[in-house]
N, C-alpha and C positions, 0 to 999 in steps of 0.2 A: 226088224221092220217087215219081214216077209209074212208075218201072220196078220198084218193089218190089211184092210181092203185098199184097192187102188185109190179110191176117193180120199181116204184118210191120208195116204202117203202124199198125194198131190196137194191136199190142203195144208199139210205140215210143211211141205216145200214152199208153198206160197207164203205161209206165215213167216218162215225164216227169211225168205227173200224180202218180205215187207219190212222186217226189222232192219236188215242191212240197208235197204233204200232209205228208210227214215234216218238212219245214222249218216248216210251220205248227204242227205238234204240238210241235216243239222250242221254238218261240217262245212258245207258250202256256204250257208248263211253265216256261221261263226267266223270263217275266214274273211268273208266280206266285211264283217263288223270290226274284227280285231286287227286284221292286216290288209287294209284296202289297197295298199301300194305294192304288195308282194308280186314279184315277177312270176308269171305262170306260163306254161306252154300254150294254153288257150284261155282267153278271158271272155266270159259271157258279157256281151255288150248291153248291160242293163244296170241301172242304179239299184240301190238296196231295196226300196219298196217293190220294184218290179221283180227283183230276184226272190223276195219273200213270197209274193203272189205266185210266181213261177213254181215255187216249191209247195205251196199250200194246196193247189188243185190236185196234184197226184198224191199228196199226203192224205187228203181226205179219202180217196179211193183205197189207199193202203190201210188206213185205220178201219175202214168199212170191212175189208177182207179179213182183217185180224179180229174184228168184233163178231163176225158171223161164224167163226170157227167153233168147233165143239170141244168138249173137255179132253177128248183123246188127242186132239191137235195141240192143245195147250200143254198136256203132259209130255208128248213127244218133243215139242219145241223146247220145253224147259229142260228136259234131259239132255238134248243135244247142245243147248246153250251152256249148261253147266259143265258138260264134258269138255267142250271146246274152251271155255273160260279157264277151267282147271289146268288143261294142258298148256294154254298160253301163259298163265301165271307161272307155271313150272319152267317154261322156256325163258321167261324174263328174269328169273332169279339168278 
């Protein structure tokens, strides 16, 4: 990573952070749909339509950040995602 410019490194970090946040939003909505009565340490006081809208607004910004990334950012993010997924699969076996 040290041979990339600072802008590329920050863009790759933002891209990977955006992927994680989109997964968190998807899990939030999925739990609301599949397990609405599940006991949680904190419950967001909103019904399902409001929860979806609550996740859509920041998701639009995250998708925008991901869309304006360059090919170097895509390559770096793909490499880190593949390496992380490979090590996680190895741990789960």
